[in-house]
C-alpha positions as CSV (number, residue, x, y, z in Angstrom):
1,M,16.7,-8.8,11.8
2,I,14.6,-5.6,12.5
3,P,14.4,-4.6,8.8
4,G,13.3,-8.1,7.9
5,I,10.5,-8.0,10.5
6,I,9.4,-4.6,9.2
7,L,9.5,-5.8,5.6
8,F,7.6,-9.0,6.5
9,T,4.9,-7.1,8.4
10,V,4.4,-4.0,6.2
11,L,4.9,-5.6,2.8
12,G,3.9,-9.2,3.6
13,I,1.2,-9.6,6.3
14,I,-0.6,-6.3,5.8
15,P,-1.2,-6.8,2.1
16,L,-2.5,-10.3,2.8
17,L,-5.0,-8.9,5.3
18,L,-6.0,-6.2,2.9
19,I,-7.2,-8.6,0.2
20,P,-10.3,-9.8,2.1
21,A,-10.8,-6.2,3.4
22,L,-10.9,-4.9,-0.1
23,I,-13.4,-7.5,-1.1
24,K,-15.8,-7.4,1.9
25,K,-15.3,-3.8,3.0
26,P,-15.7,-4.4,6.8
27,D,-16.0,-1.6,9.2
28,S,-13.2,-1.0,11.7
29,R,-12.9,1.9,14.1
30,L,-9.2,1.2,14.7
31,A,-8.4,1.2,11.0
32,D,-10.5,4.3,10.4
33,R,-8.4,6.2,12.9
34,L,-5.3,6.0,10.7
35,N,-7.3,6.7,7.5
36,L,-6.2,10.0,6.1
37,F,-8.9,9.9,3.4
38,K,-12.1,10.1,5.6
39,D,-14.4,9.9,2.6
40,M,-12.9,6.6,1.4
41,H,-13.1,3.1,2.9
42,W,-10.0,2.4,5.1
43,S,-9.0,-0.6,3.0
44,W,-8.6,1.6,-0.1
45,S,-6.4,4.0,1.9
46,Y,-4.3,1.2,3.3
47,S,-3.6,-0.1,-0.2
48,I,-2.2,3.3,-1.1
49,Y,-0.2,3.3,2.1
50,V,1.3,-0.1,1.3
51,A,2.2,1.1,-2.3
52,F,4.1,4.1,-0.8
53,A,5.8,1.9,1.7
54,L,6.9,-0.4,-1.1
55,I,8.3,2.6,-3.1
56,G,9.9,4.0,0.0
57,W,11.5,0.6,0.9
58,I,13.0,0.3,-2.6
59,Q,14.3,3.9,-2.5
60,I,16.0,3.2,0.9
61,Q,17.6,0.1,-0.6
62,L,18.9,2.0,-3.5
63,I,20.4,4.6,-1.2
64,F,22.3,1.9,0.7
65,L,23.4,0.1,-2.5
66,Q,24.4,3.4,-4.0
67,S,25.3,2.6,-7.6
68,A,23.9,-1.0,-7.8
69,V,20.4,-0.8,-9.4
70,Y,19.0,-4.1,-10.5
71,W,16.0,-4.8,-12.7
72,L,14.0,-6.0,-9.7
73,H,14.2,-2.5,-8.1
74,T,12.7,-1.0,-11.2
75,F,10.0,-3.6,-11.3
76,Y,8.9,-3.0,-7.7
77,I,9.0,0.8,-8.2
78,F,6.6,0.4,-11.2
79,Y,4.5,-2.2,-9.3
80,G,4.0,0.4,-6.4
81,L,3.1,3.1,-9.0
82,L,0.7,0.7,-10.7
83,I,-1.1,0.0,-7.4
84,I,-1.4,3.8,-6.8
85,L,-2.7,4.4,-10.3
86,I,-5.3,1.7,-10.2
87,A,-6.5,2.9,-6.8
88,L,-6.8,6.4,-8.1
89,L,-9.0,5.4,-11.1
90,P,-12.4,7.0,-10.9
91,Q,-14.1,3.6,-10.9
92,M,-12.1,2.5,-7.9
93,R,-12.7,5.7,-6.0
94,I,-16.5,5.4,-6.6
95,A,-16.5,1.7,-5.5
96,Y,-14.6,2.5,-2.2
97,Q,-16.3,5.8,-1.4
98,K,-18.0,5.7,2.0
99,K,-21.8,5.9,2.0
100,M,-22.8,8.9,4.0
């Protein structure tokens, strides 16, 4: 039950909350505290965090399954990498850079 709650929260609810945040770019002191990229908007940083969480979750699944790798694992690993690559595009970095 605990892994399901973590999965639902980190890879379910948080990405749904990130969609409007990525569009509107609201200010949030609480979210900025956990932002490791201080020059970037927190929603951009959190999208990277979610992508790494997805990749990490799949890697942990593969460790527990040991030799059973399904096509869906590969799909989600590439999906996480795609999120990171798109976020790191120069156009995206410019669009989400904080105005000083």
